N, C-alpha and C positions, 0 to 999 in steps of 0.2 A: 667452355667456361662460363660460370656465372659471376656476376660481379657483386652480389651480394655479399654480406661479411663473413659469409662461411661457406664459400661455395668455389669449386675448382677454377683456377686460373687455366691450368692445364693438364690432361691428362696425357701420361708418356709411358709406352713400353719401348722395349726394346726394338729398333729401326733401323733404317737407310737414309742417310745424311741428306742426298738428295728429297727426301720426301720430307724433311724436317725443316726445310726453308720456308714454307707454306702452311699457313694455317689452315688452309682450306683441304690439303693434302694430308695433313694431320689427320684432321677431323675424319675423312672419307675413309682413312686406314682404319682408324678407332672403330669406326661404324660399321666396316667391313670384318673386323674383327672381333664383334660384339661385346666390345667392352663396356660401354655406358649400359648395355642392356644386364650382362652379366654382372654389374657392381650396382646397379639401379641408380645410377646418376645420371641427370642430366649432360650433356656436351655440348656447349657453347664457348669454347676456346677463345680468348684475346690476347696470348702470350704464347711464347714456345719456351718449355721447359728442356734445359740441355743438362744431362746426367753424365759426369765423365768416373769412371773408376781408375785409379792409381793402378799400376803393373810394378812387379819387381825391377824389370829391366825394361825400358822403353818409355815411349808417352804416354798417359792414360787413353782409355778406350773411352771414345764418346760413343753413348749409346745413341739409337735412333728408332725410330717406330716402324717394327717388322722384320729386323735380321734376327738371327740367333747368334748368341756369345757363348762361347765353351765356358762350361761351370769353373775352370781354371783362372777364369781372365774376370772372376765377379766377387772377388774377396772382398774388396772396398776398404774402408768405406767411401762412398760417392763423395762429389762435389755438386753443387747446383749451380746453374747460370741460367737467368731469366732474361730473354728478349721480347720485348713489349714495354710499351707504357703503363708500367703497373704501380708506379708510386715507391716509396721507401718500404713499407711494410706496416707492421710486423706481419710474416707469413708462417704458415703451417706446411711442412710438408709430409707425405706419406707415401709409402710404396708398400703397396699388397699383391699376392698371389692368388687370383679366381680359380686356379687351376689344381689344388691341392686335393688329394695326392696326386690325382692324373687327373687331366684334361675331362676323360670318359667318368670320371667319378669323383667331382669333385666335393665330398663328403666333409672334409677338415677347412674348405675355402670362407672366408678369406684368412691366408693367413697375412699377420702383419710382419713386413719386412724392415719396417724404418716408421717411427711417426717421433716427430719433433717441432716444438713451436719456437716463436721468437726470433724467426730467421727476418735477417733485413736486408735490402737490395742494395750494395755497394758496387755501383757502376755494371750491374749485372750479376756480379757473382751475390749469390744470397749466403749471408754468414749470419752464424749463431752461436755464442757462448755461453749458453745455457744447457744441462744436460738434456738430451731426449728423453722420452718419455719410454719409447722403445728404439735402444741402437740399431743400427743396420745388422741385417741378418744376411749372412750370404746365400744366395739361391742353392738350393739342394733338393732338386727333385728325385724321386725314388727312381734306383736303376730300373731300365726297361720303360720308363713314362716317358710319352710324348714331350715333346717341349712345351713350358709353362709361359705365360705371359704374365710379367712383373711389371704392374702398372705402377708408375711414379706418378703423383699428383702433388699440386699447391695448391693451396687455398689461401685468402684473405684472412687473416687471424680476427675473430671476435673479442671482443671485452673478457666474453665468458669461457675462455679457452683455460685461463690461467685458474679458473676456480670448477673447473668441471671435473666429475667424478667419474666419467663414462668407462675412462680406461685411464690405468695408470702401470707402471712399470712391473705390477705383480700381476694384471690381467694380463689371462691366458693370450697368446700369439695367433691361437686357430680359432677359427669361427668368429673372427673380426667382421664386421659389416660396418664397412668407410661411410654409407651413405647415412645410415643410422647414425653414427658417431657425427657426421656433418649437420645432422638435424639437432642432436641434442646439445651442442655444441653451440649452433645459433639460437636454439631457444633459450640460452643463457644470458645472450645478446642483452646488454643493457642501454647501446647508446644505438643511435639511429643514423 
């Protein structure tokens, strides 16, 4: 995670709880899964992002780097918690699939599964009362596909986010580029 105004605080995929208690361990898991290279992002995390998915019965599922979650358990929408001294915000939260339609032939990647801004940190819970640019889309890899990596990122929100035109609710969700989006929004930044 970089701490410039629009840099990821944490990149996160599905994983194991024990791995998610140490930034160094999560960073190693992400590097081993080639996530920074596949998303073209530098990855220097300073905080941990916890993503929870509600369930029809029972407690929510907390996602952790490296584990697989059955599709039926991923309906969402997720809630987000941040563990680390990241301040009040605002933040942008994004989720992308770098493996669409399959990990072997990612010709539609990245799929934008969520993109929302104006999140604020309220005691570790990231809260947002504004509409998302892209509401949460449940993971739906095609039948027969190997498991996909769903990567959740949280960014410090730049002042340029509110006026950006790079992506909106009608922009196609396929062939999204999270690193280019981050560059475009950071380029609109007015304050230093």
